[in-house]
C-alpha positions in Angstrom: -1.5 -34.4 -7.1 -4.5 -33.5 -4.8 -6.4 -30.2 -5.2 -5.9 -29.6 -1.4 -2.2 -30.0 -1.7 -2.1 -27.5 -4.7 -4.2 -25.0 -2.6 -1.8 -25.4 0.4 1.3 -24.8 -1.8 -0.4 -21.7 -3.3 -1.1 -20.4 0.2 2.5 -21.0 1.2 3.9 -19.2 -1.7 1.5 -16.2 -1.2 2.5 -16.1 2.5 6.1 -15.8 1.6 5.6 -13.1 -1.0 2.8 -10.9 0.4 4.8 -8.5 2.6 7.6 -7.6 0.2 6.2 -5.1 -2.3 8.0 -1.7 -1.8 5.5 1.1 -1.6 6.7 3.5 1.2 9.0 6.4 0.7 11.2 7.6 3.6 10.0 11.1 3.6 6.5 9.8 4.1 7.5 8.9 7.6 8.2 12.6 8.5 11.9 12.0 8.5 14.0 14.5 6.3 15.7 13.2 3.1 18.9 14.7 4.4 18.8 12.6 7.6 17.9 9.4 5.6 20.8 10.1 3.2 23.2 10.5 6.2 22.1 7.3 7.9 22.3 5.5 4.6 25.9 6.8 4.0 26.7 5.3 7.5 25.5 1.8 6.6 22.3 1.8 8.7 20.1 0.7 5.8 21.5 -2.1 3.8 18.2 -2.5 1.9 18.1 0.7 -0.2 18.8 -0.1 -3.9 19.1 2.3 -6.7 16.8 0.4 -8.9 14.1 0.4 -6.2 14.2 4.3 -6.2 14.3 4.4 -2.4 11.0 2.6 -1.8 10.6 0.5 1.2 8.4 -2.4 2.3 6.8 -2.4 5.7 9.7 -4.2 7.4 12.2 -1.6 6.1 9.9 1.3 7.1 9.6 0.0 10.6 13.3 -0.4 10.9 13.7 3.3 9.7 11.3 4.4 12.5 13.3 2.3 15.1 16.5 3.9 14.0 14.8 7.4 14.3 13.5 6.7 17.8 17.0 5.5 19.0 18.7 8.5 17.4 16.2 10.9 19.1 17.1 9.6 22.5 20.8 9.9 21.8 22.1 6.5 20.5 25.2 7.4 18.4 25.6 6.5 14.7 28.4 4.1 15.4 26.3 2.0 17.6 23.3 2.2 15.3 25.6 0.9 12.4 26.6 -2.1 14.5 23.1 -2.7 15.6 21.9 -2.7 11.9 24.6 -5.3 11.1 23.3 -7.5 14.0 19.7 -7.2 12.9 20.1 -7.5 9.0 23.5 -8.8 8.1 24.3 -11.3 10.9 21.1 -13.5 10.2 22.1 -13.5 6.6 25.6 -14.7 7.3 24.3 -17.2 9.8 21.8 -18.5 7.3 18.8 -18.0 9.5 16.4 -18.4 6.6 17.8 -21.9 5.9 17.0 -23.0 9.5 13.5 -21.6 9.2 12.9 -23.6 6.0 14.4 -26.7 7.5 12.1 -26.5 10.5 9.2 -26.1 8.1 10.4 -29.3 6.3 10.0 -31.2 9.6 6.4 -30.3 9.9 3.5 -32.4 8.7 3.2 -30.5 5.4 1.9 -32.3 2.2 4.7 -33.9 0.1 4.2 -31.2 -2.7 5.1 -28.5 -0.2 8.0 -30.4 1.2 9.4 -31.0 -2.3 9.2 -27.2 -2.9 11.0 -26.4 0.3 13.7 -28.9 -0.6 14.0 -27.3 -4.0 14.4 -23.9 -2.4 17.1 -25.2 0.1 19.0 -26.5 -2.9 18.8 -23.2 -4.8 21.9 -21.4 -3.4 21.5 -18.4 -5.6 17.9 -17.7 -4.5 18.8 -18.3 -0.9 21.8 -16.0 -1.0 20.4 -13.2 -3.0 16.8 -13.1 -1.7 15.5 -15.3 1.1 18.4 -14.8 3.5 17.7 -11.0 3.3 14.0 -11.3 3.6 13.8 -13.8 6.5 15.3 -13.0 9.8 14.1 -12.6 13.4 13.1 -8.9 12.9 11.0 -9.5 9.7 9.4 -12.5 11.5 8.4 -10.3 14.3 6.7 -7.8 12.0 4.9 -10.7 10.1 3.7 -12.0 13.5 2.2 -8.6 14.4 0.5 -8.3 11.0 -0.8 -11.9 10.7 -1.7 -12.6 14.3 -2.4 -8.9 15.2 -0.2 -9.4 18.1 0.4 -5.9 19.7 2.6 -7.1 22.5 5.7 -7.6 20.5 8.6 -5.2 21.5 12.2 -4.4 20.3 14.5 -4.3 23.4 17.7 -2.5 23.1 20.6 -2.5 25.6 22.7 0.7 25.1 25.7 -0.6 27.1 25.9 -4.0 25.3 24.6 -2.5 22.0 22.5 -5.6 21.8 18.8 -6.3 21.1 16.0 -8.8 21.9 12.7 -9.2 20.2 10.2 -10.1 23.0 6.8 -11.7 22.2 5.2 -10.9 25.6 4.1 -8.4 28.1 5.6 -5.7 30.3 6.1 -8.1 33.2 8.2 -10.5 31.1 10.2 -7.6 29.7 11.0 -6.5 33.3 11.9 -10.1 34.2 14.2 -10.3 31.0 16.0 -7.2 32.1 16.6 -8.5 35.6 17.7 -12.0 34.5 19.8 -11.2 31.4 21.0 -7.6 31.3 20.7 -6.4 34.8 21.0 -2.8 33.4 18.9 -0.2 31.6 16.9 -1.3 28.6 15.2 0.8 26.0 11.8 -0.9 25.0 10.2 0.1 21.6 6.8 -1.4 21.2 6.6 -2.5 17.5 2.9 -2.0 17.0 2.7 1.8 17.0 5.6 1.9 14.4 3.6 -0.7 12.3 0.5 1.6 12.6 2.5 4.6 11.4 3.9 2.7 8.4 0.6 1.1 7.6 -1.0 4.6 7.7 1.4 5.6 5.0 0.8 2.4 3.1 -3.0 2.7 3.4 -3.0 6.0 1.5 0.1 5.7 -0.8 -1.0 3.1 -3.2 -4.2 2.1 -5.1 -3.4 -1.6 -4.9 -4.8 -3.8 -2.2 -2.5 -4.7 0.6 -2.1 -8.4 1.0 -1.7 -8.3 4.7 -5.3 -6.9 4.9 -8.4 -8.9 4.3 -11.2 -8.1 1.7 -13.1 -5.8 4.0 -10.1 -4.0 5.3 -8.9 -3.4 1.7 -12.4 -2.2 0.8 -12.1 0.5 3.5 -8.7 1.4 2.1 -10.1 1.7 -1.5 -12.9 3.9 -0.2 -10.4 6.3 1.4 -8.0 6.1 -1.6 -10.5 6.7 -4.4 -13.2 8.7 -2.9 -11.1 10.8 -0.5 -13.9 11.5 2.0 -13.5 14.4 4.4 -14.9 12.3 7.2 -15.5 8.6 7.6 -17.5 7.1 10.4 -17.1 3.4 11.0 -19.7 1.5 13.0 -18.4 -1.9 14.1 -21.2 -4.2 15.4 -19.9 -7.4 17.0 -22.2 -9.7 19.0 -24.5 -6.9 20.0 -21.7 -4.5 21.0 -21.2 -1.3 18.9 -18.0 0.7 18.5 -17.9 4.0 16.7 -14.7 5.2 14.9 -14.2 8.5 13.1 -11.3 9.5 10.9 -10.5 12.6 8.8 -8.1 13.4 5.9 -5.1 14.1 8.2 -2.0 11.9 8.3 -2.5 11.2 12.0 -5.9 9.9 11.2 -4.4 7.5 8.7 -2.3 6.1 11.5 -5.4 5.9 13.7 -7.2 4.0 10.9 -4.3 1.6 10.7 -4.5 1.1 14.5 -8.3 0.5 14.2 -7.9 -2.2 11.6 -5.0 -3.8 13.4 -6.6 -3.9 16.8 -10.1 -5.0 15.7 -9.0 -7.7 13.4 -12.1 -7.6 11.2 -13.1 -11.2 10.4 -13.3 -12.3 6.7 -17.0 -13.3 7.1 -18.1 -9.8 8.2 -20.7 -7.9 6.3 -20.1 -4.3 5.3 -22.3 -1.5 4.1 -21.2 2.0 2.8 -23.5 5.0 3.0 -22.5 8.2 1.2 -23.6 11.3 3.1 -23.5 15.0 2.5 -20.4 17.1 2.1 -18.1 14.2 1.1 -18.8 12.2 4.2 -19.2 8.4 4.4 -20.6 6.0 7.0 -19.2 2.4 6.9 -21.2 -0.3 8.9 -19.5 -3.6 9.7 -21.4 -6.4 11.2 -20.0 -9.7 12.5 -21.0 -12.4 14.9 -17.6 -14.1 15.0 -15.6 -11.5 17.0 
């Protein structure tokens, strides 16, 4: 067994596991516990389990925020329940995850990875109880946002058809999709701002590193979590250009910090310096030539 093959297998396993830790509580999203309990009783959240004490991973948190947005503009609970079934239960029933793994098996992976994929595909219990819940078009869209830092992904909802599409493109394509397929009003929910909100909670809610962030991004997170600065000024130097970003202790600023990390996609080879200033303030300088 080649060392490169072992490394690739380890990376594949890490990629499959890194998003699923539950760290976010529903009330951290500024939605009342009473509202969450009501939606849960109506079958809108199939993922809450007693043993998990109501904690959500980032996929589940974004879904709660989508439900909240649709509820606020008047989409009824009955429609939201059917939509939740389409997003979470239908891909499970249709074995969407199996198809994803089968597609991976067709790619030019090392034999050790193909063997692991075949073992997973033959493990019906693991597929049924775990992977078919974790892998669906919605969770794949969130992964794409986080891994590729793609801020153009949107959740499109048709109130009349009570149907949805996930679009990996821009506003023009969204308009074309509406004209060609629905020919009726569509509600467009950009996924990135919801991820930024959930990430903002995630950044300050746990001392652990977040695996969807790189080392420097996690170092910024640790500085905020442990040192709790009143003000952070981040200076990002890339190829001679300088951006200045400031954040305070407020929850809104946690969202803004998540947006900064997401949009700037700080490279792994960047160099970072931390300067402690008076009155609990910090200056973080990040330099990179690869952006």
